[in-house]
N, CA and C atoms of all chains as a GROMACS GRO file, in nm:
protein
  621
    1MET      N    1 -10.789   5.876  30.571
    1MET     CA    2 -10.870   5.824  30.460
    1MET      C    3 -11.019   5.823  30.497
    2ASN      N    4 -11.046   5.768  30.616
    2ASN     CA    5 -11.184   5.767  30.663
    2ASN      C    6 -11.239   5.908  30.678
    3ALA      N    7 -11.151   5.994  30.727
    3ALA     CA    8 -11.192   6.133  30.746
    3ALA      C    9 -11.228   6.196  30.611
    4LEU      N   10 -11.153   6.160  30.510
    4LEU     CA   11 -11.180   6.215  30.376
    4LEU      C   12 -11.316   6.169  30.324
    5ILE      N   13 -11.343   6.040  30.344
    5ILE     CA   14 -11.472   5.988  30.298
    5ILE      C   15 -11.585   6.058  30.370
    6LYS      N   16 -11.567   6.078  30.499
    6LYS     CA   17 -11.670   6.148  30.577
    6LYS      C   18 -11.691   6.290  30.525
    7LEU      N   19 -11.578   6.355  30.494
    7LEU     CA   20 -11.586   6.492  30.443
    7LEU      C   21 -11.662   6.493  30.310
    8PHE      N   22 -11.629   6.396  30.226
    8PHE     CA   23 -11.693   6.383  30.095
    8PHE      C   24 -11.844   6.368  30.111
    9VAL      N   25 -11.883   6.276  30.197
    9VAL     CA   26 -12.026   6.251  30.219
    9VAL      C   27 -12.093   6.377  30.273
   10ALA      N   28 -12.024   6.444  30.365
   10ALA     CA   29 -12.081   6.564  30.425
   10ALA      C   30 -12.102   6.673  30.320
   11ILE      N   31 -12.004   6.690  30.233
   11ILE     CA   32 -12.016   6.793  30.129
   11ILE      C   33 -12.134   6.764  30.038
   12VAL      N   34 -12.145   6.637  29.995
   12VAL     CA   35 -12.255   6.600  29.906
   12VAL      C   36 -12.390   6.620  29.976
   13ALA      N   37 -12.398   6.575  30.100
   13ALA     CA   38 -12.524   6.587  30.172
   13ALA      C   39 -12.563   6.734  30.189
   14LEU      N   40 -12.464   6.816  30.221
   14LEU     CA   41 -12.491   6.958  30.244
   14LEU      C   42 -12.538   7.025  30.116
   15THR      N   43 -12.470   6.997  30.005
   15THR     CA   44 -12.511   7.060  29.879
   15THR      C   45 -12.650   7.014  29.839
   16ALA      N   46 -12.675   6.884  29.857
   16ALA     CA   47 -12.806   6.831  29.821
   16ALA      C   48 -12.914   6.897  29.906
   17ALA      N   49 -12.886   6.910  30.035
   17ALA     CA   50 -12.983   6.971  30.126
   17ALA      C   51 -13.010   7.116  30.085
   18LEU      N   52 -12.904   7.188  30.049
   18LEU     CA   53 -12.919   7.327  30.009
   18LEU      C   54 -13.004   7.337  29.883
   19ASN      N   55 -12.980   7.244  29.790
   19ASN     CA   56 -13.057   7.246  29.666
   19ASN      C   57 -13.204   7.222  29.691
   20VAL      N   58 -13.232   7.124  29.776
   20VAL     CA   59 -13.372   7.094  29.807
   20VAL      C   60 -13.436   7.215  29.874
   21PHE      N   61 -13.360   7.276  29.963
   21PHE     CA   62 -13.412   7.394  30.034
   21PHE      C   63 -13.445   7.505  29.933
   22ALA      N   64 -13.354   7.525  29.837
   22ALA     CA   65 -13.375   7.630  29.738
   22ALA      C   66 -13.499   7.602  29.655
   23ALA      N   67 -13.531   7.473  29.637
   23ALA     CA   68 -13.643   7.438  29.551
   23ALA      C   69 -13.776   7.439  29.627
   24ALA      N   70 -13.768   7.452  29.758
   24ALA     CA   71 -13.888   7.435  29.838
   24ALA      C   72 -13.984   7.554  29.824
   25ASP      N   73 -13.938   7.663  29.772
   25ASP     CA   74 -14.025   7.778  29.759
   25ASP      C   75 -14.019   7.835  29.619
   26LEU      N   76 -14.124   7.902  29.581
   26LEU     CA   77 -14.130   7.960  29.448
   26LEU      C   78 -14.142   8.111  29.463
   27GLU      N   79 -14.051   8.181  29.400
   27GLU     CA   80 -14.050   8.327  29.412
   27GLU      C   81 -14.157   8.386  29.319
   28VAL      N   82 -14.254   8.457  29.376
   28VAL     CA   83 -14.356   8.520  29.293
   28VAL      C   84 -14.367   8.669  29.324
   29ASN      N   85 -14.278   8.716  29.409
   29ASN     CA   86 -14.287   8.856  29.450
   29ASN      C   87 -14.182   8.939  29.376
   30THR      N   88 -14.195   8.944  29.244
   30THR     CA   89 -14.101   9.024  29.165
   30THR      C   90 -14.178   9.138  29.100
   31PRO      N   91 -14.109   9.244  29.062
   31PRO     CA   92 -14.179   9.357  28.998
   31PRO      C   93 -14.258   9.313  28.876
   32GLY      N   94 -14.200   9.222  28.798
   32GLY     CA   95 -14.269   9.174  28.677
   32GLY      C   96 -14.400   9.106  28.711
   33VAL      N   97 -14.395   9.015  28.808
   33VAL     CA   98 -14.516   8.942  28.848
   33VAL      C   99 -14.620   9.038  28.905
   34ASN      N  100 -14.574   9.133  28.986
   34ASN     CA  101 -14.668   9.226  29.048
   34ASN      C  102 -14.738   9.314  28.945
   35THR      N  103 -14.665   9.356  28.844
   35THR     CA  104 -14.725   9.439  28.739
   35THR      C  105 -14.835   9.362  28.667
   36ILE      N  106 -14.805   9.237  28.631
   36ILE     CA  107 -14.903   9.155  28.559
   36ILE      C  108 -15.025   9.130  28.648
   37LYS      N  109 -14.997   9.102  28.774
   37LYS     CA  110 -15.103   9.073  28.869
   37LYS      C  111 -15.199   9.192  28.880
   38GLN      N  112 -15.143   9.311  28.889
   38GLN     CA  113 -15.228   9.430  28.902
   38GLN      C  114 -15.313   9.451  28.778
   39SER      N  115 -15.251   9.428  28.663
   39SER     CA  116 -15.325   9.444  28.538
   39SER      C  117 -15.441   9.345  28.531
   40MET      N  118 -15.416   9.222  28.574
   40MET     CA  119 -15.521   9.119  28.574
   40MET      C  120 -15.629   9.151  28.675
   41GLN      N  121 -15.585   9.205  28.789
   41GLN     CA  122 -15.680   9.240  28.894
   41GLN      C  123 -15.777   9.347  28.844
   42ALA      N  124 -15.724   9.446  28.775
   42ALA     CA  125 -15.807   9.554  28.722
   42ALA      C  126 -15.903   9.500  28.616
   43ARG      N  127 -15.854   9.408  28.534
   43ARG     CA  128 -15.937   9.354  28.427
   43ARG      C  129 -16.048   9.265  28.482
   44HIS      N  130 -16.020   9.204  28.595
   44HIS     CA  131 -16.118   9.109  28.650
   44HIS      C  132 -16.252   9.175  28.680
   45ALA      N  133 -16.247   9.303  28.715
   45ALA     CA  134 -16.371   9.375  28.743
   45ALA      C  135 -16.464   9.370  28.621
   46GLN      N  136 -16.405   9.374  28.503
   46GLN     CA  137 -16.486   9.368  28.381
   46GLN      C  138 -16.519   9.225  28.341
   47LEU      N  139 -16.422   9.137  28.360
   47LEU     CA  140 -16.439   8.997  28.316
   47LEU      C  141 -16.540   8.920  28.401
   48ALA      N  142 -16.549   8.958  28.529
   48ALA     CA  143 -16.632   8.881  28.622
   48ALA      C  144 -16.775   8.866  28.570
   49ALA      N  145 -16.829   8.971  28.512
   49ALA     CA  146 -16.967   8.966  28.463
   49ALA      C  147 -16.980   8.860  28.354
   50TYR      N  148 -16.878   8.847  28.273
   50TYR     CA  149 -16.884   8.750  28.164
   50TYR      C  150 -16.861   8.608  28.214
   51TYR      N  151 -16.784   8.593  28.321
   51TYR     CA  152 -16.773   8.460  28.383
   51TYR      C  153 -16.910   8.421  28.436
   52ASN      N  154 -16.976   8.519  28.502
   52ASN     CA  155 -17.106   8.491  28.563
   52ASN      C  156 -17.210   8.454  28.459
   53SER      N  157 -17.208   8.522  28.344
   53SER     CA  158 -17.309   8.495  28.242
   53SER      C  159 -17.275   8.371  28.160
   54GLY      N  160 -17.156   8.319  28.177
   54GLY     CA  161 -17.118   8.200  28.102
   54GLY      C  162 -17.060   8.232  27.965
   55ALA      N  163 -17.049   8.359  27.932
   55ALA     CA  164 -16.993   8.396  27.802
   55ALA      C  165 -16.846   8.357  27.794
   56VAL      N  166 -16.776   8.376  27.906
   56VAL     CA  167 -16.634   8.345  27.910
   56VAL      C  168 -16.611   8.234  28.013
   57GLY      N  169 -16.527   8.139  27.976
   57GLY     CA  170 -16.497   8.029  28.067
   57GLY      C  171 -16.348   8.011  28.085
   58LEU      N  172 -16.314   7.928  28.183
   58LEU     CA  173 -16.172   7.901  28.214
   58LEU      C  174 -16.131   7.772  28.144
   59THR      N  175 -16.025   7.778  28.069
   59THR     CA  176 -15.984   7.660  27.992
   59THR      C  177 -15.889   7.572  28.074
   60ALA      N  178 -15.871   7.450  28.023
   60ALA     CA  179 -15.788   7.352  28.093
   60ALA      C  180 -15.640   7.385  28.084
   61ASP      N  181 -15.604   7.480  27.998
   61ASP     CA  182 -15.462   7.514  27.985
   61ASP      C  183 -15.429   7.648  28.049
   62GLY      N  184 -15.511   7.687  28.146
   62GLY     CA  185 -15.479   7.807  28.224
   62GLY      C  186 -15.508   7.938  28.153
   63MET      N  187 -15.596   7.934  28.054
   63MET     CA  188 -15.632   8.056  27.981
   63MET      C  189 -15.782   8.084  28.004
   64VAL      N  190 -15.833   8.187  27.937
   64VAL     CA  191 -15.977   8.208  27.934
   64VAL      C  192 -16.019   8.206  27.787
   65ALA      N  193 -16.146   8.174  27.763
   65ALA     CA  194 -16.193   8.167  27.625
   65ALA      C  195 -16.336   8.213  27.616
   66LEU      N  196 -16.372   8.271  27.502
   66LEU     CA  197 -16.510   8.308  27.476
   66LEU      C  198 -16.584   8.176  27.450
   67ARG      N  199 -16.671   8.141  27.541
   67ARG     CA  200 -16.735   8.009  27.535
   67ARG      C  201 -16.868   8.018  27.463
   68ASP      N  202 -16.942   8.124  27.491
   68ASP     CA  203 -17.075   8.139  27.435
   68ASP      C  204 -17.096   8.284  27.392
   69ALA      N  205 -17.063   8.308  27.266
   69ALA     CA  206 -17.074   8.445  27.215
   69ALA      C  207 -17.219   8.493  27.221
   70GLY      N  208 -17.312   8.398  27.215
   70GLY     CA  209 -17.455   8.434  27.218
   70GLY      C  210 -17.495   8.500  27.348
   71ALA      N  211 -17.417   8.477  27.452
   71ALA     CA  212 -17.450   8.536  27.582
   71ALA      C  213 -17.407   8.681  27.592
   72VAL      N  214 -17.341   8.731  27.487
   72VAL     CA  215 -17.292   8.868  27.489
   72VAL      C  216 -17.368   8.950  27.386
   73PRO      N  217 -17.427   9.062  27.427
   73PRO     CA  218 -17.493   9.150  27.329
   73PRO      C  219 -17.394   9.187  27.218
   74LEU      N  220 -17.448   9.195  27.097
   74LEU     CA  221 -17.364   9.220  26.980
   74LEU      C  222 -17.270   9.338  27.000
   75ALA      N  223 -17.322   9.440  27.063
   75ALA     CA  224 -17.244   9.564  27.080
   75ALA      C  225 -17.122   9.542  27.169
   76GLN      N  226 -17.131   9.442  27.257
   76GLN     CA  227 -17.020   9.421  27.351
   76GLN      C  228 -16.920   9.316  27.305
   77ARG      N  229 -16.953   9.249  27.195
   77ARG     CA  230 -16.873   9.133  27.157
   77ARG      C  231 -16.727   9.166  27.131
   78GLN      N  232 -16.707   9.278  27.067
   78GLN     CA  233 -16.569   9.317  27.036
   78GLN      C  234 -16.491   9.346  27.164
   79ALA      N  235 -16.561   9.410  27.257
   79ALA     CA  236 -16.497   9.443  27.385
   79ALA      C  237 -16.459   9.316  27.460
   80VAL      N  238 -16.548   9.216  27.455
   80VAL     CA  239 -16.519   9.090  27.526
   80VAL      C  240 -16.400   9.021  27.462
   81ASN      N  241 -16.399   9.018  27.330
   81ASN     CA  242 -16.285   8.956  27.261
   81ASN      C  243 -16.154   9.022  27.300
   82ALA      N  244 -16.158   9.153  27.310
   82ALA     CA  245 -16.037   9.226  27.348
   82ALA      C  246 -15.996   9.192  27.491
   83LEU      N  247 -16.097   9.183  27.580
   83LEU     CA  248 -16.069   9.147  27.720
   83LEU      C  249 -16.006   9.009  27.728
   84VAL      N  250 -16.063   8.914  27.655
   84VAL     CA  251 -16.012   8.776  27.657
   84VAL      C  252 -15.868   8.772  27.605
   85ALA      N  253 -15.845   8.842  27.495
   85ALA     CA  254 -15.710   8.843  27.436
   85ALA      C  255 -15.609   8.904  27.532
   86ALA      N  256 -15.649   9.016  27.594
   86ALA     CA  257 -15.557   9.083  27.687
   86ALA      C  258 -15.531   8.996  27.809
   87GLU      N  259 -15.637   8.931  27.857
   87GLU     CA  260 -15.622   8.844  27.974
   87GLU      C  261 -15.527   8.729  27.943
   88ASN      N  262 -15.543   8.668  27.825
   88ASN     CA  263 -15.457   8.555  27.791
   88ASN      C  264 -15.312   8.598  27.772
   89GLN      N  265 -15.295   8.717  27.721
   89GLN     CA  266 -15.159   8.769  27.705
   89GLN      C  267 -15.093   8.785  27.842
   90ASP      N  268 -15.170   8.839  27.936
   90ASP     CA  269 -15.118   8.857  28.073
   90ASP      C  270 -15.088   8.722  28.137
   91ARG      N  271 -15.179   8.627  28.115
   91ARG     CA  272 -15.159   8.496  28.178
   91ARG      C  273 -15.034   8.427  28.124
   92ASN      N  274 -15.015   8.433  27.992
   92ASN     CA  275 -14.893   8.377  27.934
   92ASN      C  276 -14.770   8.443  27.993
   93ALA      N  277 -14.777   8.575  28.003
   93ALA     CA  278 -14.663   8.650  28.057
   93ALA      C  279 -14.639   8.614  28.203
   94LEU      N  280 -14.747   8.594  28.277
   94LEU     CA  281 -14.736   8.559  28.419
   94LEU      C  282 -14.664   8.426  28.437
   95TYR      N  283 -14.705   8.325  28.361
   95TYR     CA  284 -14.644   8.192  28.376
   95TYR      C  285 -14.495   8.199  28.337
   96ALA      N  286 -14.467   8.271  28.231
   96ALA     CA  287 -14.327   8.282  28.187
   96ALA      C  288 -14.244   8.359  28.289
   97GLU      N  289 -14.304   8.464  28.343
   97GLU     CA  290 -14.232   8.548  28.439
   97GLU      C  291 -14.199   8.472  28.568
   98ILE      N  292 -14.293   8.392  28.614
   98ILE     CA  293 -14.267   8.314  28.736
   98ILE      C  294 -14.156   8.213  28.710
   99ALA      N  295 -14.162   8.147  28.595
   99ALA     CA  296 -14.058   8.048  28.562
   99ALA      C  297 -13.922   8.116  28.553
  100ASN      N  298 -13.916   8.230  28.487
  100ASN     CA  299 -13.788   8.300  28.471
  100ASN      C  300 -13.738   8.354  28.604
  101ALA      N  301 -13.832   8.408  28.685
  101ALA     CA  302 -13.792   8.467  28.812
  101ALA      C  303 -13.728   8.362  28.902
  102ASN      N  304 -13.762   8.235  28.880
  102ASN     CA  305 -13.706   8.129  28.962
  102ASN      C  306 -13.589   8.058  28.895
  103GLY      N  307 -13.546   8.116  28.784
  103GLY     CA  308 -13.428   8.062  28.717
  103GLY      C  309 -13.453   7.931  28.645
  104HIS      N  310 -13.580   7.898  28.620
  104HIS     CA  311 -13.612   7.773  28.550
  104HIS      C  312 -13.716   7.799  28.442
  105PRO      N  313 -13.675   7.857  28.330
  105PRO     CA  314 -13.771   7.884  28.222
  105PRO      C  315 -13.844   7.757  28.177
  106GLU      N  316 -13.779   7.642  28.199
  106GLU     CA  317 -13.841   7.516  28.153
  106GLU      C  318 -13.958   7.474  28.242
  107TRP      N  319 -13.977   7.543  28.352
  107TRP     CA  320 -14.090   7.510  28.440
  107TRP      C  321 -14.221   7.573  28.393
  108GLN      N  322 -14.216   7.652  28.289
  108GLN     CA  323 -14.332   7.730  28.248
  108GLN      C  324 -14.456   7.642  28.226
  109ALA      N  325 -14.436   7.528  28.159
  109ALA     CA  326 -14.550   7.441  28.130
  109ALA      C  327 -14.611   7.386  28.259
  110GLU      N  328 -14.525   7.352  28.354
  110GLU     CA  329 -14.576   7.298  28.480
  110GLU      C  330 -14.646   7.406  28.562
  111ILE      N  331 -14.591   7.527  28.556
  111ILE     CA  332 -14.655   7.638  28.627
  111ILE      C  333 -14.791   7.664  28.566
  112ARG      N  334 -14.798   7.661  28.433
  112ARG     CA  335 -14.925   7.682  28.364
  112ARG      C  336 -15.027   7.577  28.407
  113SER      N  337 -14.986   7.451  28.411
  113SER     CA  338 -15.085   7.348  28.444
  113SER      C  339 -15.125   7.354  28.591
  114THR      N  340 -15.031   7.397  28.677
  114THR     CA  341 -15.067   7.416  28.817
  114THR      C  342 -15.172   7.526  28.829
  115PHE      N  343 -15.147   7.638  28.759
  115PHE     CA  344 -15.242   7.749  28.762
  115PHE      C  345 -15.376   7.706  28.704
  116ALA      N  346 -15.373   7.632  28.594
  116ALA     CA  347 -15.497   7.590  28.530
  116ALA      C  348 -15.585   7.516  28.630
  117GLN      N  349 -15.522   7.424  28.704
  117GLN     CA  350 -15.600   7.348  28.803
  117GLN      C  351 -15.655   7.438  28.912
  118ARG      N  352 -15.571   7.533  28.957
  118ARG     CA  353 -15.614   7.617  29.068
  118ARG      C  354 -15.721   7.718  29.026
  119TRP      N  355 -15.707   7.776  28.906
  119TRP     CA  356 -15.810   7.868  28.857
  119TRP      C  357 -15.945   7.795  28.858
  120ILE      N  358 -15.942   7.671  28.802
  120ILE     CA  359 -16.066   7.595  28.787
  120ILE      C  360 -16.122   7.556  28.923
  121GLN      N  361 -16.033   7.512  29.010
  121GLN     CA  362 -16.078   7.470  29.142
  121GLN      C  363 -16.139   7.587  29.220
  122ARG      N  364 -16.084   7.705  29.201
  122ARG     CA  365 -16.128   7.820  29.279
  122ARG      C  366 -16.237   7.900  29.209
  123ALA      N  367 -16.277   7.856  29.090
  123ALA     CA  368 -16.381   7.929  29.017
  123ALA      C  369 -16.509   7.931  29.099
  124GLN      N  370 -16.584   8.039  29.085
  124GLN     CA  371 -16.705   8.051  29.165
  124GLN      C  372 -16.819   7.967  29.107
  125PRO      N  373 -16.912   7.927  29.190
  125PRO     CA  374 -17.026   7.850  29.141
  125PRO      C  375 -17.098   7.926  29.029
  126GLY      N  376 -17.132   7.855  28.924
  126GLY     CA  377 -17.198   7.919  28.811
  126GLY      C  378 -17.104   7.948  28.696
  127TRP      N  379 -16.976   7.956  28.724
  127TRP     CA  380 -16.878   7.981  28.619
  127TRP      C  381 -16.857   7.854  28.538
  128TRP      N  382 -16.813   7.874  28.414
  128TRP     CA  383 -16.790   7.760  28.326
  128TRP      C  384 -16.640   7.730  28.320
  129VAL      N  385 -16.609   7.602  28.334
  129VAL     CA  386 -16.470   7.560  28.329
  129VAL      C  387 -16.457   7.440  28.235
  130GLN      N  388 -16.339   7.432  28.175
  130GLN     CA  389 -16.315   7.323  28.081
  130GLN      C  390 -16.250   7.207  28.155
  131SER      N  391 -16.305   7.089  28.134
  131SER     CA  392 -16.239   6.971  28.193
  131SER      C  393 -16.257   6.854  28.097
  132GLY      N  394 -16.144   6.794  28.061
  132GLY     CA  395 -16.147   6.682  27.967
  132GLY      C  396 -16.203   6.722  27.831
  133GLY      N  397 -16.181   6.847  27.793
  133GLY     CA  398 -16.222   6.891  27.660
  133GLY      C  399 -16.367   6.938  27.651
  134VAL      N  400 -16.443   6.923  27.760
  134VAL     CA  401 -16.581   6.971  27.756
  134VAL      C  402 -16.601   7.080  27.860
  135TRP      N  403 -16.698   7.166  27.833
  135TRP     CA  404 -16.730   7.274  27.926
  135TRP      C  405 -16.827   7.223  28.032
  136LYS      N  406 -16.796   7.259  28.154
  136LYS     CA  407 -16.884   7.220  28.264
  136LYS      C  408 -16.912   7.343  28.349
  137GLN      N  409 -17.032   7.348  28.401
  137GLN     CA  410 -17.064   7.462  28.488
  137GLN      C  411 -17.040   7.422  28.632
  138LYS      N  412 -16.971   7.509  28.701
  138LYS     CA  413 -16.943   7.476  28.842
  138LYS      C  414 -17.066   7.499  28.929
  139MET      N  415  -9.187   5.305  29.926
  139MET     CA  416  -9.320   5.259  29.968
  139MET      C  417  -9.397   5.377  30.028
  140LYS      N  418  -9.334   5.443  30.121
  140LYS     CA  419  -9.401   5.555  30.186
  140LYS      C  420  -9.431   5.666  30.084
  141LYS      N  421  -9.333   5.681  29.992
  141LYS     CA  422  -9.344   5.784  29.891
  141LYS      C  423  -9.472   5.762  29.807
  142THR      N  424  -9.490   5.639  29.756
  142THR     CA  425  -9.606   5.613  29.670
  142THR      C  426  -9.735   5.635  29.747
  143ASN      N  427  -9.735   5.595  29.873
  143ASN     CA  428  -9.855   5.617  29.954
  143ASN      C  429  -9.889   5.765  29.960
  144GLU      N  430  -9.788   5.844  29.978
  144GLU     CA  431  -9.811   5.988  29.987
  144GLU      C  432  -9.866   6.044  29.856
  145VAL      N  433  -9.811   5.990  29.746
  145VAL     CA  434  -9.857   6.038  29.616
  145VAL      C  435 -10.005   6.007  29.596
  146SER      N  436 -10.042   5.881  29.625
  146SER     CA  437 -10.182   5.843  29.602
  146SER      C  438 -10.274   5.921  29.697
  147PHE      N  439 -10.227   5.948  29.816
  147PHE     CA  440 -10.305   6.028  29.912
  147PHE      C  441 -10.331   6.167  29.856
  148CYS      N  442 -10.225   6.222  29.795
  148CYS     CA  443 -10.237   6.354  29.734
  148CYS      C  444 -10.341   6.354  29.624
  149LYS      N  445 -10.336   6.250  29.543
  149LYS     CA  446 -10.432   6.239  29.432
  149LYS      C  447 -10.574   6.235  29.485
  150ILE      N  448 -10.593   6.156  29.590
  150ILE     CA  449 -10.727   6.143  29.646
  150ILE      C  450 -10.776   6.277  29.697
  151ARG      N  451 -10.683   6.351  29.756
  151ARG     CA  452 -10.723   6.482  29.810
  151ARG      C  453 -10.772   6.575  29.700
  152ILE      N  454 -10.720   6.554  29.580
  152ILE     CA  455 -10.764   6.638  29.468
  152ILE      C  456 -10.893   6.582  29.409
  153ILE      N  457 -10.898   6.449  29.399
  153ILE     CA  458 -11.011   6.386  29.331
  153ILE      C  459 -11.139   6.397  29.414
  154MET      N  460 -11.128   6.379  29.544
  154MET     CA  461 -11.247   6.375  29.630
  154MET      C  462 -11.335   6.501  29.617
  155PRO      N  463 -11.279   6.619  29.635
  155PRO     CA  464 -11.364   6.738  29.623
  155PRO      C  465 -11.422   6.752  29.482
  156LEU      N  466 -11.344   6.712  29.383
  156LEU     CA  467 -11.394   6.719  29.246
  156LEU      C  468 -11.514   6.626  29.230
  157ALA      N  469 -11.501   6.506  29.284
  157ALA     CA  470 -11.611   6.409  29.275
  157ALA      C  471 -11.734   6.462  29.348
  158ALA      N  472 -11.710   6.520  29.464
  158ALA     CA  473 -11.822   6.576  29.542
  158ALA      C  474 -11.891   6.685  29.462
  159PHE      N  475 -11.812   6.769  29.401
  159PHE     CA  476 -11.868   6.878  29.321
  159PHE      C  477 -11.950   6.824  29.205
  160ALA      N  478 -11.891   6.724  29.136
  160ALA     CA  479 -11.960   6.666  29.020
  160ALA      C  480 -12.092   6.603  29.063
  161LEU      N  481 -12.091   6.533  29.173
  161LEU     CA  482 -12.212   6.467  29.221
  161LEU      C  483 -12.319   6.568  29.259
  162SER      N  484 -12.276   6.675  29.327
  162SER     CA  485 -12.375   6.775  29.367
  162SER      C  486 -12.429   6.850  29.246
  163ALA      N  487 -12.346   6.860  29.141
  163ALA     CA  488 -12.393   6.925  29.019
  163ALA      C  489 -12.505   6.843  28.956
  164CYS      N  490 -12.492   6.710  28.965
  164CYS     CA  491 -12.598   6.623  28.914
  164CYS      C  492 -12.728   6.653  28.988
  165VAL      N  493 -12.720   6.670  29.119
  165VAL     CA  494 -12.838   6.699  29.199
  165VAL      C  495 -12.901   6.829  29.151
  166THR      N  496 -12.815   6.927  29.122
  166THR     CA  497 -12.865   7.058  29.081
  166THR      C  498 -12.939   7.050  28.948
  167ILE      N  499 -12.882   6.973  28.855
  167ILE     CA  500 -12.942   6.964  28.723
  167ILE      C  501 -13.077   6.893  28.729
  168ASN      N  502 -13.084   6.790  28.815
  168ASN     CA  503 -13.207   6.713  28.821
  168ASN      C  504 -13.306   6.770  28.921
  169ILE      N  505 -13.292   6.896  28.952
  169ILE     CA  506 -13.380   6.959  29.050
  169ILE      C  507 -13.526   6.943  29.003
  170TYR      N  508 -13.612   6.907  29.098
  170TYR     CA  509 -13.750   6.878  29.063
  170TYR      C  510 -13.836   7.004  29.068
  171PHE      N  511 -13.948   6.996  29.002
  171PHE     CA  512 -14.042   7.108  29.004
  171PHE      C  513 -14.115   7.108  29.138
  172PRO      N  514 -14.109   7.220  29.212
  172PRO     CA  515 -14.173   7.221  29.345
  172PRO      C  516 -14.324   7.238  29.332
  173ALA      N  517 -14.392   7.126  29.313
  173ALA     CA  518 -14.535   7.129  29.284
  173ALA      C  519 -14.616   7.193  29.396
  174ALA      N  520 -14.583   7.157  29.519
  174ALA     CA  521 -14.661   7.209  29.633
  174ALA      C  522 -14.641   7.360  29.645
  175ALA      N  523 -14.517   7.404  29.628
  175ALA     CA  524 -14.490   7.547  29.636
  175ALA      C  525 -14.558   7.622  29.523
  176ALA      N  526 -14.563   7.560  29.406
  176ALA     CA  527 -14.628   7.624  29.290
  176ALA      C  528 -14.776   7.640  29.317
  177GLU      N  529 -14.836   7.539  29.379
  177GLU     CA  530 -14.978   7.547  29.409
  177GLU      C  531 -15.006   7.660  29.508
  178LYS      N  532 -14.921   7.669  29.607
  178LYS     CA  533 -14.936   7.775  29.708
  178LYS      C  534 -14.922   7.912  29.643
  179ALA      N  535 -14.823   7.923  29.556
  179ALA     CA  536 -14.800   8.051  29.487
  179ALA      C  537 -14.917   8.085  29.397
  180ALA      N  538 -14.969   7.984  29.327
  180ALA     CA  539 -15.083   8.006  29.237
  180ALA      C  540 -15.203   8.054  29.318
  181ASP      N  541 -15.228   7.988  29.429
  181ASP     CA  542 -15.342   8.027  29.513
  181ASP      C  543 -15.331   8.172  29.559
  182LYS      N  544 -15.211   8.209  29.596
  182LYS     CA  545 -15.189   8.345  29.646
  182LYS      C  546 -15.220   8.446  29.535
  183ILE      N  547 -15.170   8.418  29.416
  183ILE     CA  548 -15.191   8.512  29.305
  183ILE      C  549 -15.338   8.514  29.265
  184ILE      N  550 -15.399   8.397  29.259
  184ILE     CA  551 -15.540   8.390  29.219
  184ILE      C  552 -15.627   8.468  29.319
  185GLU      N  553 -15.597   8.450  29.446
  185GLU     CA  554 -15.671   8.524  29.548
  185GLU      C  555 -15.662   8.674  29.525
  186GLU      N  556 -15.543   8.718  29.490
  186GLU     CA  557 -15.525   8.862  29.471
  186GLU      C  558 -15.592   8.911  29.343
  187VAL      N  559 -15.584   8.831  29.238
  187VAL     CA  560 -15.643   8.874  29.111
  187VAL      C  561 -15.795   8.874  29.121
  188TRP      N  562 -15.848   8.771  29.181
  188TRP     CA  563 -15.994   8.760  29.191
  188TRP      C  564 -16.047   8.827  29.317
  189GLN      N  565 -15.959   8.868  29.404
  189GLN     CA  566 -15.995   8.929  29.531
  189GLN      C  567 -16.093   8.843  29.607
  190THR      N  568 -16.056   8.715  29.619
  190THR     CA  569 -16.145   8.620  29.687
  190THR      C  570 -16.087   8.577  29.819
  191GLN      N  571 -16.012   8.668  29.882
  191GLN     CA  572 -15.958   8.630  30.012
  191GLN      C  573 -16.072   8.577  30.096
  192LYS      N  574 -16.047   8.462  30.152
  192LYS     CA  575 -16.152   8.401  30.234
  192LYS      C  576 -16.200   8.504  30.335
  193ALA      N  577 -16.329   8.525  30.333
  193ALA     CA  578 -16.385   8.628  30.419
  193ALA      C  579 -16.380   8.583  30.563
  194ASP      N  580 -16.257   8.572  30.612
  194ASP     CA  581 -16.247   8.527  30.751
  194ASP      C  582 -16.253   8.648  30.843
  195LYS      N  583 -16.372   8.702  30.845
  195LYS     CA  584 -16.391   8.817  30.934
  195LYS      C  585 -16.369   8.771  31.076
  196PRO      N  586 -16.295   8.847  31.149
  196PRO     CA  587 -16.276   8.806  31.289
  196PRO      C  588 -16.412   8.804  31.358
  197THR      N  589 -16.448   8.688  31.403
  197THR     CA  590 -16.580   8.678  31.466
  197THR      C  591 -16.575   8.749  31.599
  198VAL      N  592 -16.637   8.864  31.599
  198VAL     CA  593 -16.636   8.944  31.721
  198VAL      C  594 -16.732   8.880  31.820
  199ASN      N  595 -16.672   8.833  31.922
  199ASN     CA  596 -16.757   8.765  32.022
  199ASN      C  597 -16.847   8.866  32.092
  200GLN      N  598 -16.970   8.824  32.103
  200GLN     CA  599 -17.062   8.909  32.178
  200GLN      C  600 -17.008   8.919  32.320
  201PRO      N  601 -17.006   9.039  32.370
  201PRO     CA  602 -16.961   9.050  32.509
  201PRO      C  603 -17.046   8.958  32.596
  202ALA      N  604 -16.977   8.888  32.679
  202ALA     CA  605 -17.046   8.790  32.764
  202ALA      C  606 -17.159   8.859  32.842
  203ALA      N  607 -17.263   8.784  32.854
  203ALA     CA  608 -17.380   8.840  32.925
  203ALA      C  609 -17.336   8.894  33.061
  204LYS      N  610 -17.391   9.011  33.087
  204LYS     CA  611 -17.350   9.072  33.214
  204LYS      C  612 -17.381   8.980  33.331
  205GLU      N  613 -17.286   8.974  33.410
  205GLU     CA  614 -17.310   8.888  33.527
  205GLU      C  615 -17.408   8.959  33.621
  206THR      N  616 -17.504   8.885  33.660
  206THR     CA  617 -17.600   8.943  33.754
  206THR      C  618 -17.554   8.913  33.894
  207LYS      N  619 -17.556   9.017  33.967
  207LYS     CA  620 -17.506   9.000  34.103
  207LYS      C  621 -17.616   8.953  34.194
   0.00000   0.00000   0.00000
């Protein structure tokens, strides 16, 4: 009887430990994530200038937004809008892909908010970031 | 008397693993969001997208001053 209880406790402890271990890491090295990452990396070469000029800023929900259209010459405005839209599409796909790749689609919102904080924290000096609903320059 | 004891022992042998399984399933369902791992993963991706790998250039030490004999 005692042996059975011990076995029971051991099984529970082992499964719990395995579950915690499985949760300790987040898989981000999937073909889907890599494709999105490369697309964003290529786009960043164009977007960086607009981050620098303050035309585009980083939002609190892990997206980018046209913050100051006045900072963009009229001729480029359409191109910037397209860049912002494409970037946000990639970002949405990235958060969803990471959540799905880890078997937890319901984590998407938390992944998004984690990314939002990190994008903002790592933004370069001079870039505009949204915090508490207002734009602030780093 | 012995017979009933054996029967209940048998039942326990069936119930125990089932209970263990059920309990561990609860743990699985309530799995928490790995916030620290997510932050690490986000940093890695952001670094690659923005290409802001910390410029930790290996500081090439100046060859030590020649020893004068």
